[in-house]
C-alpha positions in Angstrom: -84.6 122.1 6.8 -82.4 120.1 9.2 -80.1 117.8 7.2 -80.6 114.1 7.8 -77.2 113.4 9.2 -76.7 112.0 12.6 -73.9 112.7 15.1 -72.8 110.5 18.0 -70.0 111.4 20.4 -67.9 108.8 22.2 -64.8 110.2 23.9 -64.4 108.0 26.9 -65.1 104.5 28.3 -65.9 101.2 26.7 -68.1 100.9 23.7 -70.6 98.3 24.7 -73.5 96.4 23.1 -76.2 99.0 23.8 -73.9 101.8 22.4 -73.6 99.7 19.3 -77.4 99.2 19.2 -78.0 102.9 19.6 -76.0 103.6 16.4 -77.3 100.6 14.5 -81.0 101.4 15.3 -80.4 105.0 14.2 -79.2 103.8 10.9 -82.0 101.2 10.4 -84.9 103.5 11.6 -83.9 107.0 10.4 -81.9 106.0 7.3 -79.6 109.1 7.5 -77.4 110.2 4.7 -74.4 109.9 7.0 -73.7 108.9 10.6 -70.7 110.7 12.1 -69.1 109.0 15.2 -67.0 111.7 16.8 -64.2 110.3 19.0 -60.9 111.4 20.7 -59.4 108.0 21.6 -60.6 104.9 19.9 -61.8 102.5 22.7 -61.3 99.4 20.6 -63.3 96.3 21.5 -65.6 94.1 19.5 -68.6 96.5 19.2 -66.4 99.4 18.3 -64.9 97.4 15.4 -68.4 96.5 14.3 -69.8 100.0 14.4 -66.8 101.3 12.4 -68.1 99.3 9.3 -71.1 101.6 8.8 -70.2 105.0 10.3 -67.8 107.8 9.4 -65.3 108.3 12.1 -64.5 111.9 12.9 -61.6 112.7 15.2 -62.3 115.6 17.6 -60.1 117.6 20.0 -61.9 117.6 23.3 -62.5 121.0 24.8 -60.7 121.6 28.1 -62.1 125.1 28.8 -65.2 127.0 28.1 -64.0 130.6 28.2 -61.9 130.9 31.3 -63.6 128.0 33.1 -62.0 124.5 33.1 -64.2 121.6 32.1 -63.6 118.8 34.5 -66.2 116.2 33.6 -66.2 114.1 30.4 -69.9 114.6 30.1 -69.5 118.4 30.1 -66.8 118.2 27.4 -69.3 116.2 25.3 -72.0 118.8 26.0 -69.8 121.6 24.6 -68.7 119.6 21.7 -72.2 118.7 20.5 -73.2 122.4 20.4 -70.1 123.2 18.4 -70.6 120.4 15.9 -74.3 121.0 15.3 -73.8 124.8 14.9 -71.1 124.1 12.3 -72.8 121.3 10.3 -76.4 120.9 11.4 -78.1 117.6 11.8 -79.3 115.4 14.6 -77.3 114.7 17.7 -78.1 111.5 19.6 -76.5 110.2 22.8 -75.0 106.7 22.5 -77.6 105.5 25.0 -80.6 106.5 22.9 -82.3 103.6 21.1 -84.2 104.7 18.0 -87.7 103.2 17.7 -89.6 105.3 15.1 -88.5 107.6 12.3 -88.0 111.3 13.1 -88.3 112.7 9.6 -91.2 114.9 10.3 -89.0 116.8 12.8 -86.5 117.8 10.2 -88.7 120.7 9.1 -87.9 122.6 12.2 -84.9 125.0 12.6 -84.0 123.7 16.1 -85.8 121.2 18.3 -85.3 119.7 21.7 -87.5 117.8 24.1 -88.1 118.7 27.7 -87.1 116.2 30.4 -88.9 118.3 33.1 -90.6 121.7 33.3 -87.3 123.5 34.0 -84.9 121.5 31.7 -84.5 120.7 28.1 -82.4 117.5 27.7 -79.5 117.8 25.4 -79.3 114.0 24.9 -81.1 114.5 21.6 -80.7 117.7 19.5 -82.1 118.7 16.1 -80.6 121.8 14.4 -79.9 123.5 11.2 -76.3 124.8 10.8 -75.7 128.3 12.2 -78.7 128.1 14.5 -79.6 131.3 16.3 -80.8 129.3 19.2 -77.5 127.4 19.5 -75.5 130.6 19.2 -77.4 132.3 22.1 -77.1 129.2 24.2 -73.4 128.9 23.6 -72.8 132.6 24.2 -74.3 132.2 27.7 -72.7 128.9 28.4 -69.6 130.1 30.3 -71.6 132.5 32.5 -73.9 129.7 33.6 -71.4 126.8 33.7 -70.4 125.4 37.0 -67.4 123.1 36.7 -68.4 121.2 39.8 -72.1 121.3 39.0 -74.1 119.3 36.5 -77.0 120.7 34.4 -76.8 124.5 35.0 -75.6 125.3 31.5 -76.5 122.1 29.7 -80.2 121.5 30.4 -81.5 124.4 32.6 -79.9 127.2 30.4 -81.4 126.0 27.1 -84.9 126.0 28.7 -84.3 129.6 29.9 -83.2 130.5 26.3 -86.2 128.8 24.9 -88.6 130.7 27.2 -87.1 134.1 26.2 -86.8 133.2 22.5 -89.7 130.8 21.8 -89.6 131.5 18.0 -86.1 130.1 17.7 -86.9 126.5 18.9 -89.6 123.9 18.7 -90.3 122.2 22.0 -91.0 118.5 21.5 -93.3 116.5 23.8 -91.3 114.8 26.6 -92.5 111.4 25.5 -90.7 111.6 22.2 -87.4 110.6 23.8 -87.8 111.0 27.6 -91.1 109.2 28.4 -89.3 107.7 31.4 -86.8 109.8 33.3 -83.6 108.7 35.1 -85.6 107.9 38.3 -88.0 105.6 36.4 -85.4 103.1 35.2 -87.6 100.2 36.4 -90.1 101.0 33.6 -87.4 100.6 31.0 -85.3 97.7 32.4 -87.5 95.6 34.7 -91.3 96.2 34.6 -93.7 94.2 32.5 -95.2 96.1 29.5 -97.6 95.0 26.8 -96.2 97.1 24.0 -93.8 99.8 23.0 -95.7 103.1 23.6 -96.9 104.5 20.3 -95.8 108.1 21.2 -92.0 107.5 21.5 -89.4 108.1 18.8 -86.6 106.9 20.9 -85.7 105.8 24.4 -83.0 107.4 26.5 -81.4 104.9 28.9 -79.8 107.5 31.2 -76.3 105.9 31.3 -75.1 108.1 34.0 -77.3 106.3 36.5 -78.2 103.1 34.7 -74.7 101.9 33.8 -74.8 98.9 36.2 -77.9 97.7 34.3 -76.5 98.6 30.8 -73.4 96.6 31.4 -75.5 93.4 32.0 -77.3 93.8 28.6 -74.5 92.2 26.7 -76.3 90.7 23.7 -79.6 89.8 22.1 -80.0 86.9 24.5 -80.8 89.4 27.3 -83.8 90.6 25.3 -85.1 87.1 24.7 -84.9 86.4 28.4 -86.5 89.7 29.3 -89.0 90.1 26.4 -91.6 91.3 28.9 -89.8 94.6 29.5 -89.8 97.8 27.4 -86.0 97.5 26.7 -86.4 93.8 25.8 -89.1 94.6 23.3 -87.1 97.4 21.7 -84.0 95.3 21.3 -86.0 92.5 19.8 -87.6 94.9 17.3 -84.1 96.0 16.3 -83.0 92.4 15.9 -86.1 91.8 13.7 -85.2 94.7 11.5 -81.8 93.2 11.0 -83.1 89.8 10.3 -85.4 91.1 7.6 -82.7 93.0 5.8 -82.8 90.1 3.3 -80.4 87.7 1.7 -78.3 90.6 0.4 -76.7 90.8 3.9 -75.3 87.2 3.4 -73.1 88.6 0.7 -71.6 91.0 3.3 -70.5 88.3 5.7 -66.7 88.5 6.1 -65.6 86.9 9.3 -66.6 84.6 12.1 -66.4 85.2 15.9 -67.0 82.4 18.4 -68.7 80.3 15.8 -71.3 83.1 15.0 -71.3 84.6 11.6 -70.5 88.4 11.6 -69.0 91.2 9.6 -69.6 93.1 6.4 -71.4 96.4 6.2 -73.7 95.3 9.0 -72.4 92.9 11.5 -75.7 91.1 11.8 -75.3 87.7 13.5 -75.2 88.8 17.1 -76.4 85.6 18.8 -76.6 81.9 18.6 -80.1 81.8 17.2 -79.3 83.9 14.1 -75.9 82.2 13.8 -77.4 78.8 13.7 -80.2 80.0 11.3 -77.7 81.2 8.7 -75.3 78.3 9.3 -78.0 75.9 8.4 -78.8 78.0 5.3 -75.2 78.0 4.1 -74.7 74.3 4.8 -77.9 73.5 2.9 -76.9 75.5 -0.1 -73.6 73.7 -0.1 -75.0 70.2 0.4 -77.8 70.3 -2.1 -75.6 70.7 -5.2 -73.3 68.0 -3.9 -76.1 65.5 -3.4 -77.7 66.3 -6.8 -74.3 65.8 -8.5 -73.8 62.4 -6.7 -77.3 61.2 -7.5 -76.7 62.0 -11.2 -73.4 60.2 -11.2 -75.1 57.1 -9.6 -77.9 57.3 -12.2 -75.4 57.5 -15.0 -73.4 54.5 -13.6 -76.6 52.5 -13.3 -77.6 53.1 -16.9 -74.2 52.3 -18.1 -74.2 49.1 -16.2 -77.6 48.1 -17.7 -76.3 48.9 -21.2 -73.2 46.7 -20.7 -75.3 43.7 -19.3 -77.5 43.8 -22.4 
């Protein structure tokens, strides 16, 4: 049984709105026992401060070498680190550009599971594994031999597919659509094209940050989703917002600060846009004014009765 704990890794770059939504949606949809956010240098920023309120931060030394080969790219350092972490503790690894849509709990019965991004590659953007996985150990033992410091996917996505083909009993291969319905060269189907609904066969959507960063940086709040609610990404973001909105009045007790006039903070920093900010601002003002008005009406009534009594 794979433990229901989730691992994210963020070891470089700004932590933006969609990174925050990736972690928040994982918490809301999958309800893990713990979310570990592994980091090396805290990036700071608004959304980093918000995500820290509901994750467990885990400092990690970043690997500089795999065997005798130097690791040059940040992405490859994260690739090595996620295998090491999952082999030690087990759980579910998710990239910080994977938005969760539907629960994955039925997949926790496997020993190790990955989804293919193509016929020759297993994507490591989502990994399910028990601790001490035989599959991960074989993959890791061959990593240095197959790793090209100046390449890209030789050891990270092509090698695991090769290991899976020679050791099919050690891993469950998930349908491509579970997390990679649309590949890196189909970004238009995620960010721009009209869609009637969120496809029913997806558990999560990988946004392929390596090639989509110029689009990701423009999605800086829930307002983008309202303006682009005809797109797949817009519909997914609005679904996340709806989950947050229906968390109930208990979340009001967790409000701790304000930012730019919008209520935020607490265990979940929930008021991300003007619509929700105004909604709860009206609620709080109403709850404050009603007792005040009732008290004043009672005072006026008492004074009126007292005046009538005196006149008699």
